[in-house]
Every structure is written in C-alpha cells, then in structure tokens.
TIPA-620499 format. One record per atom (N, C-alpha, C): x, y, z. Coordinates in pm, whole numbers, plus 50000, padded with zeros to 5 digits. Example, Ala and Ser with C-alpha at 12.3 -4.5 7.8 and 13.67 -1.06 7.14 Angstrom:
! TIPA-620499
513194943150780
512304955050780
513204967050780
512854977550708
513674989450714
512905000350787
! end
This chain:
! TIPA-620499
500654990850013
499974997349984
501215014250020
500645020949932
501335032749935
501095044250046
502825045550063
502655057750190
501875065750242
501275071250168
500795084150142
499055082450194
498395067950148
497405062350152
497335055550312
498505056750317
499105041850515
498165056050603
498975070750564
498945078050660
497605078550635
496705081950512
495195086250570
494735074350635
494435067950620
494155052650720
494695061650850
495955057350880
496175060151009
495285072351110
495625087650999
494385097151054
493335093451087
492345087151005
491205081251020
490715072651142
491945068251204
491385055651265
492135061351412
492955069051414
492905080651498
491675093651564
491335093151436
489915103651446
489175097251525
488605084751478
487895077551524
487855073051676
489235069651715
489515068051859
489345078651949
489605086651871
489335104151990
487755105652004
487145102651869
486195107251869
484625089551980
485765081651980
485115073252080
485665073752216
486515081952221
486665087352366
486165098252406
485925105052367
484675115552364
482925112452392
482915100352328
481435096652330
481305093452483
482575080752502
482555077252653
482325084252766
482835096852736
482935107052880
481365116652956
480815121352954
480165125852974
478895134652919
478985132752812
478935138652663
478755155752647
479635162152741
480055177252717
481475176252707
481205178852554
483035180452501
484095185652499
482835201152610
483935215152601
484585208152752
484595197152830
484435200052915
485935186352981
487305192752958
488555181652893
488905173253084
488645179953180
488365170253312
487385159053326
486525157653213
485885143653282
486075134153156
487295136953071
487945128153012
489005116853060
489065104053079
489615093053095
491055100053033
491785098753195
493705100053135
494115091553134
493745082753109
495015068853014
494275072652869
493075077152833
492945075752677
493485095652632
493345096952728
494135114152648
495405110952652
495675103252717
497385103152700
497125095652565
496685085852517
496995076652461
497235084552337
495945094552340
495405104052189
496615111152197
497475119552262
498155130852271
499365122952266
499475112652291
500975104852206
500555100352042
499355093152014
499485092251869
499415104351783
498705112751836
499175127651769
500625129951748
501135130051906
502405133251814
503345126451741
503355111551776
503795098451661
503345108751506
502335116651533
501685111751346
501795126751326
502585138451431
503095154351391
504545150551320
505255142851480
506755138951385
506495125651240
505855121651233
506005115051084
505605125050937
504295139750987
504555142950922
505335151650862
506265158551013
507365165850994
508805157850909
508705139950942
509615136150858
509305135450670
508205132850689
507695133150553
507595145950490
507585155050550
507715168350461
509455167350452
510255165850540
511955165650521
511825159350417
511405144850388
512155133350275
511065147550119
510065153150194
509705154550024
510855172649981
511045177350060
511595188450033
513175181249983
514225171450045
514795164450004
514755163049848
513505153949815
513485149649686
512835159049571
512735172549638
512355183049578
513915186149540
514805188149612
516065197549615
516775183849503
516555167949486
517155161149403
516635164249270
515235167249273
514475167449161
515005177549116
515315187449153
515815201749078
517005196549018
518455192149104
519655187049049
519045178148973
518425171348937
518665161148794
518005173648706
517215186248767
516525192948613
517315198648542
518495201148687
519445213048627
520625203148553
520845190048590
521185184348479
521555181448372
519715179148376
519265177348205
518885184048134
519225199848195
519285212948092
520905215448053
521555210948156
522775209848105
523175198648021
522835186948010
522935176947897
522865177347801
521285187047773
520685185647712
520725196147565
520225212447647
520455220447525
521825227447546
522635224947679
524185227147634
525065220047558
524735208347548
525115196247490
525815205947336
527205197147274
527845200347159
527425200647036
526435192247018
525525187346956
524165187446941
523745194446848
521805191746800
521165178146835
520175187046925
519155170446930
517385177646901
516985178746805
515705174346832
514725161546812
513385164346816
512195156746860
511445152346706
511085150346642
510515149546531
509325140046535
508185147046525
506815133746492
506685127746361
505365120946376
505745112446218
505645120246062
505125130346111
504675141746011
506225147146006
506735145846013
508825151246065
508485169346111
507745171846212
507465188446201
508335185746353
509095195746424
509945195046541
508985198646631
509325185846758
508355187746835
509335189446999
510405191946949
511575196247079
512935194047004
513195209947096
515095208846987
515845211547165
516565211747131
517505217347239
518355230047218
518775239047283
519545251947170
520675249847140
521195244447153
522455238547026
522155234546887
521165231546879
520045228646715
519305243246685
519105251346767
518575259746769
519325276446745
520595272846822
521835281546757
522455276846627
522445266946590
522735257046456
521765264946362
521175265646337
519685263046295
519585286946281
520085294946358
519675308846404
518305307046421
517925306346508
516535303146548
516155304446684
514925305246776
515015301746867
514395287146904
514165286047020
513685272947026
512255271046986
511845282647019
510295285047040
509495282846834
510465293046819
510435288846669
510305281546555
511285270346647
511645257346583
510235247746556
509255251446674
508515243446729
507525235346643
506475235346580
505565221646513
506755230846391
507865231546326
508075235746199
508685222346117
508295221146023
508585205545938
510815212345939
511115200045939
512785201845920
513265203745864
512615193845705
512845196445595
512655210545519
512175222745616
512495231645573
513995240645580
514495232045645
515825235945684
516775228045611
516065216645552
517585206945486
517815218945282
519165216845254
519465228345146
518235218444981
518075224444944
516885217644820
517755206644746
519115210344725
519835199544648
520235184344751
520125188044864
519865177544984
518635166345018
517525176844950
516355171645025
516475156944936
516365148044859
516545132644870
517145126444955
518525130144963
519275124245071
518295119545217
518035134545210
516965133345375
515735122145348
515135124045255
513765116145203
514295100445217
515305098645172
515915089245153
515995079945303
516835089945358
517225088645524
515745085345593
515275087845606
513835088845655
513295077745613
513055073745474
512565063645400
513225048245512
514425048645471
515165035545560
514805036945676
515215045145807
515015044945928
513175042545955
512365047445908
510865037845943
510725027445863
511645024345741
511175008445691
512314995545752
513145000345842
513934991545882
513914992246027
513855001946104
514175004546204
515015007246277
516225002646206
518045010646231
518325017546249
519275027546337
519935036446327
520325042246220
519835055946136
520725058245980
521535072046032
522535073245932
523515083445943
523625090945787
523635102645775
524015102645611
524685119845657
525615124845557
526135135645580
525365147245442
524735156545501
524175170545415
524175182645425
523515194045355
523565202845361
522315209345427
522485219045516
521645224145600
521605242445571
520335248445580
520185262845564
519735270245673
519785279645713
519735288145826
519725300645727
518945316145826
519145330845771
520135336445718
520205343045647
521835353545566
522535348045657
523015334445626
524195324345647
524625313445526
525605315645463
525845300245355
525555289145431
525095276445345
524345263045416
525785257645459
525935245745556
526235245645658
525925227145649
527405220245623
527655211045634
526765202645795
526275189645782
526195182445898
526045164045917
525985160745976
526055144846007
524915141346112
523465138746026
522175131746124
522515119946152
522355117546266
521795102646339
520615103646364
519865094646311
518195093446355
517905080046405
517205080146527
516715066446584
515205068946574
514585057446601
513105055946619
512655055646757
512165061046807
511715056946947
509875059847005
509825059847120
508365063047135
508275076447221
507555082847196
506975099447226
506745098547374
506255106147495
505805104647584
503725096147626
503365106047508
502075095547493
502055080447409
503425079547367
502785063647304
502935064547137
503015077547092
503155074946940
504435077746918
504935071646765
506325070546703
506745079446707
507975082946755
508825098846682
510065097046667
510935105646654
512355101546552
513625117446610
513825107446698
515425116546733
516215115946681
516955129246668
517615134946599
518755139946613
520095134846574
521225142546689
522185151346497
522075163946539
522735171946456
523995177146497
525135173446408
526395175646409
527055186546299
527685197246339
528185207446208
529275197746243
529695196046087
530955190245984
531075198145903
531435212045891
531715220745767
533485221445766
533505221345938
535215220345915
535895208045859
535455200845928
535455186745882
535115182245710
534575185545654
534115184045503
535175191845397
535125208245484
536015213345381
537815210745403
538315203845525
539195198245510
539365188445430
538135180045406
538285167745392
538085170245150
537675178945136
537625184745026
538865189844989
539385199045078
541065200945040
541975195945039
542285183945101
542775172745108
542565164744983
541155172044923
541045157044821
541285170244647
541155179244681
541855189644610
543235189044589
544115192544704
545625190444743
545865173444619
545235163844677
545755150144584
545685149844446
544005155144412
544175156244265
545085164244210
545685176644253
546755183244142
547805181944156
548065169344287
549335163444272
549275155244191
547825146644203
547935136144105
548025144043976
547785153243912
547705158643800
548485163743774
549625172143851
551525173943841
551895159843814
551715146643871
552275136443867
552685128243656
551195131343675
550835128643588
551355135943440
551435152343409
552515160143369
553785154043385
554015155643459
555985152443500
556165141443418
555045131543440
555205120143399
555795114943222
554455125643216
554575133943068
556165139243009
556485146643117
557425156543058
558895142843040
558835135243146
559595125243167
559375115743020
558075112042967
558505103142862
558865109742719
558485123642706
558975126942639
560575126242630
561175133542782
562735139142759
562955123842712
562565114142782
562885100542795
563255093642616
561815101642548
562325094942394
563285102342312
563595113042345
564255125842327
566015124742317
566655116742472
567535109042543
567225094542399
566555090942384
566515076642327
567365080042169
566075091742152
566705094441956
568035101841982
568695110742094
570065115842125
570645101242088
570575092142222
571385086342253
571345073042074
570415073341976
570525061941893
571145070641811
571005082441799
571865090241728
573315090041728
573805092041886
574905091541902
575995074241873
574995067041882
575425052041878
575685052341746
575095061941629
575005057541479
576875065641419
576465074441524
577785085541531
579055076041555
578875070041692
579995062141740
580325049841628
579125039541572
579465033341478
580145038341351
579435051341340
580395050241177
581835055741230
581745064541385
583125065641348
584255055341367
583575045541433
584015030141468
584885025541292
583805028841248
583715022041102
585015033340978
584785047441030
586295052940960
587345050141044
587205044541127
588685045541216
589535036841168
587955021141151
588745011341078
589155009440979
588545018640888
588535021840679
590425025440722
590555039040779
591665043540804
592765036740843
592385025340940
593335018541020
594075008240873
592915008040758
593514995640703
594225004240622
593555013540600
594715022740448
595615023940483
595675025540613
597505034040699
598135017240663
597685007340692
598274991640669
598374990640583
597454994340483
597364990640301
598874998540262
598835014940325
599955023440265
601415014840273
601955012340439
602805008340475
603254991840427
601994989740405
602234974440368
603004974740162
602454981940188
602334979739990
603464989639925
603365002640018
603995013639950
605365014439991
605525019240137
606555019840197
607735009340246
607124998340312
607814985540334
608644981940192
608064986040081
608814974939960
610124991439942
609505001839952
610415008539954
611605009340000
611335005940153
612635005340258
613324995640237
612744980140136
613854971240160
614534975440019
614084979939963
615014986739826
615874993139869
615985001939983
617145011740010
618125001840044
617444993740126
618744982640192
619264978940150
618974972339969
619694963139922
620454973239885
620304986839852
621184994739775
622924998839823
623224992539940
624194991039988
624415004240124
623745004940208
624035015140295
624425013640340
625795026240419
626445025340547
626115019840661
626615023040791
626335015440920
625275025040954
625615038340999
624605052641034
623375052740967
623365049940809
622235048340694
621365034940764
622305025440787
621115013040811
620725011340959
621375022341041
620645020941200
619475026641142
619625038841097
618345052241067
617535039041038
617935031540929
616485024840852
615855016540937
616615010041028
615865001041122
615185004441235
615665018941310
614565027041414
613625033441290
613965037041169
612405038341057
611385031241064
612355020341035
611365001841086
610594999141173
611275006541307
610464999641426
609355011941408
609385022041413
608075033441405
607215031741298
607525025241187
606635023941138
605375008541177
606135001541234
605974989941318
604974992641399
605365002541463
605025003041600
603495017041585
603585022941500
602185032741441
601175020241338
601685010041318
600415004241232
600404986241370
601084989641464
600694978941597
599934979141687
598574968641646
597544967041770
597844972641908
598914966641976
599384961542109
599914978142109
600594989942050
600875005842085
599455008842121
598395005642029
597265019542000
596675008742122
596404994042184
595874993742327
596544999642403
598175000042463
598755002342575
598465019742553
597895025142445
598065038042455
596545042442536
595505031342453
594505040242532
594215034342681
594615021842706
594715020442798
595205027542981
596585027342902
597825034543041
597555047442957
596565056942961
596645073542863
597825082842971
598875075143023
599815091043079
601045080743012
601465069642958
602615067842919
602895076442778
604005081642807
604945093842670
605005081742532
605525091242477
605265082942313
606895074242314
607865076442407
609205066542393
608725058542509
608325057542615
607585045542733
606935036242610
606395042542533
605455030842462
606445021642349
606955029542265
608315028242210
608585015542276
609355017342423
610435010442547
609294993542550
608244998242551
607244987342565
607644974442477
606984980142325
606484975242233
607964966642191
609294973742219
610384968842199
610674956342293
609964955242456
610594946142524
609574936742540
608014941942447
607244928942417
607894916842355
608574924642220
609414917242089
610464909342193
610824908542318
612114903242386
613434908842351
613224918742348
614844930842322
615564931542378
616384930242444
617434937042585
617414953842589
618204955142693
617774968642722
619254973842631
620174969242609
621294973942506
620684975542365
619844961042335
619324960242177
618524973642169
618004977242283
616334988442262
616975000042208
618424999842329
619395014842293
619815015542185
620495006242140
620485008541981
619825007141890
618535002841916
617555005041809
617155018741834
616995027741894
616595038041943
617005046241946
618735039141903
619795059141939
620305060942032
619825055142187
619345056442323
620705049542393
620765059342489
621925050542598
621575041242686
622005029942724
621335020442808
620955023142956
621555033643022
620335045743109
619425049443091
619055054242947
618175061342961
616865051942919
617395033342856
616955026942853
616205023342998
616935021443092
616405017443226
615385022643308
615505035343242
615235048743327
613485044743271
613365039143166
612055041443080
611355029743127
612275018843120
611625005743187
611235010143323
611665013943442
611055017443529
609925022943519
609825037343513
609025041243469
607735032043438
607485023643308
606565017343310
606235005243436
607285000543484
606794988443598
605515001443679
606255011143712
605775023343806
604105024843747
603745026443662
603105031943602
602275022143518
602195007143516
601514995843477
600984991143599
602154991043762
601594990243870
602154974643920
603664972543861
604244963243907
605794968443975
605774980944069
606934982644110
607494973544238
606494968944315
606734962344428
605984948344398
606204941644249
605644931944236
607224920244166
607374914644157
608114902144109
607944903343939
606664908143897
606244901243801
606994901543659
607694894143556
608714899943431
607744911743340
607854925843306
607294933143296
607364929643083
607944917243021
607494914842877
606714908142892
607094895843012
605464887743032
604474899843029
603774903943141
603674915843214
602924919943054
603284925142950
603254931542821
602424928242815
602704911542752
602254898142658
601024902742729
600904895942831
599374896042801
598094908942850
598834919342807
598014932342752
597284929742648
597804915842546
596984913442458
595984905142420
596234898742576
594884890142567
593824896642552
! end
C-alpha cells in the first residue's frame, strides 16, 4: 500500500479513537476534566507520533524536491548545452522538441522551431538524401547516418551529420530523435585534401608525360650517338686499313729496296729505327697500350713495344739510338705506371698479357 494512503488510514483511525473517547465521557465535549486520563495520554501520544511522521515526510519531500531540481538542472546542461543539436520529430517530420544547440545552429529560437518541418532547413539539392534517410529509418527501424547540407537565415549552407533513431514519445506515439552535428570544417578539410591530392596527381601525370618526352628525346639522341660512334669506328677501321695498306704496299717495298742499295752503318741504323717506328704506328699493341694507359709517353710506348718483342736493354738502346741508362729509366717508369713496382712479375710477360 502506498505510504500516503497508509497515512490517511492511520489518521482516520486516530480520529475515530478520539471521537470514541469523547463519546465515552459524560457527553460534554468542552469539559476536558471529564476525559479518561489514560485515553487522553494515548490520544496525545498518537497525535505527537503522527506530527513527527508528518514532519519527517515533509523533510523527505523537501529533499526529493532538491534532488529533482538537481536532476532537472543536470538534464538542462546535458540536453540544452550539449555540443551537438538534438531535435525530436513526430511522424509528420515536425519538430516537437529541440535543444539550444540545434536552435543556435539554425539561427532560430527554440520556440520558432517547434511545429516546423525540419525539411524546411534542408538544402534543396540535398532533399533526396533526407527523404531516403527517413525512408530507411522507418522501413528498417535501424539507426541511420547521413551527411547533407542545411540552411539558415542570412548565412551560407553548412554541412551536418544526421544520426536518427526511432523511439516512443511521452504519449506512446512514434517519434524520431535526431542528432545534428556540424561537420563543415571536417568536410572543408576533406575537400581541401582531395583537391590537393587531385592537383598532385595532375602534376605527377604532367611530370610523367614530360619525362616520357625527355626519355624519348634521350633515346633519339642516344640512337644518333650510337650511329655516330658506329660510323666513327667504321671510319677508324677504314683509316687503319688504309694506313696499314699504304705501309705494307708502298713504304715497306721502298724500304726493302733502300736496304739492298748498300747503305753504310749509320744509314742502316736509321733505316732500322724507321722500320721500328712504322711497325709501332700499325701495331695493335701500341694502340691498345696507349688507350688503356693514357699517362704513358711516346718513348715509353716505344720501349714497351720492343720489350714485348723480347729485346734487351742494349738492343733497345741501339735501335732507338739511345743509352742503356735511358732505357732502364723508361723500364722503371713503365713498371711504376703499370702497377708492377712492388711485384716480381716480368715486365715483358706482363706486356704480352695485355694483348689477351
């Protein structure tokens, strides 16, 4: 039994007891002396107990009111001062409840929003998004989330995220509770990032195209260079063949005739030296040695060519009309430049290995 009903029953019984005590007296209700003292004490005791109970109930009621006030204030802070907008819609899409944040987002007061269709605040281009948002919500009963743009007086449209759920209202009717979150900054940042990505992608495509053109150009240049190098090698080969032909067919027969004409000792020496120089000109070894070791002097190449042929220092000196000391100096330089200074390898053998 509820506490209030118990109190009423107790008070009624207490009143009946008091009236019974009066009836048991002489019938003079105004004469307290004629009451039975025991009954009077019991009545007074019960009245005092009832008074204390009432005072306790009053104190409890005051505490409940204070708690209710605290709860109401907390609800006000949580609902009205939330960082997102809250609106409750009826089955016709009219706003029946809203918080301060939603009103601020839409640049309206709360009273101006009540009984207004929320579709009025949806950008025309995004009405379809809102329509299908509501359609899915009421068909499936599942919470729905979408992003669209809303409008407000004298201000540009802004992006929001709508989170909607179905619920029962205070009167048991079906309502829709919607959370409105302003995501304009997020969308703008996302669009800026996408724009930067697209611009970078375009630059990459343009740069790739430029590099492909440069690659093609370099390939053309490389092809042209290869053609030129091949032509140079062909020309070089032709020149070498022509020189070799002239030496063999024109100069050597002439030298042989001169040697048979009875030359003196000095003339013979000069003739031998001339033959060595001619052999050096057409020698593949001399060409290879000069190409591989560019720091060799002409005299060192001549000495190296004769060492390769197995000539001694004295023989080389005689052939080159030089001294043995000068030839030894060239041999020492050759070993140094060929990397043989600290090695016991034979210089002639090493020179022969260069032909392989």
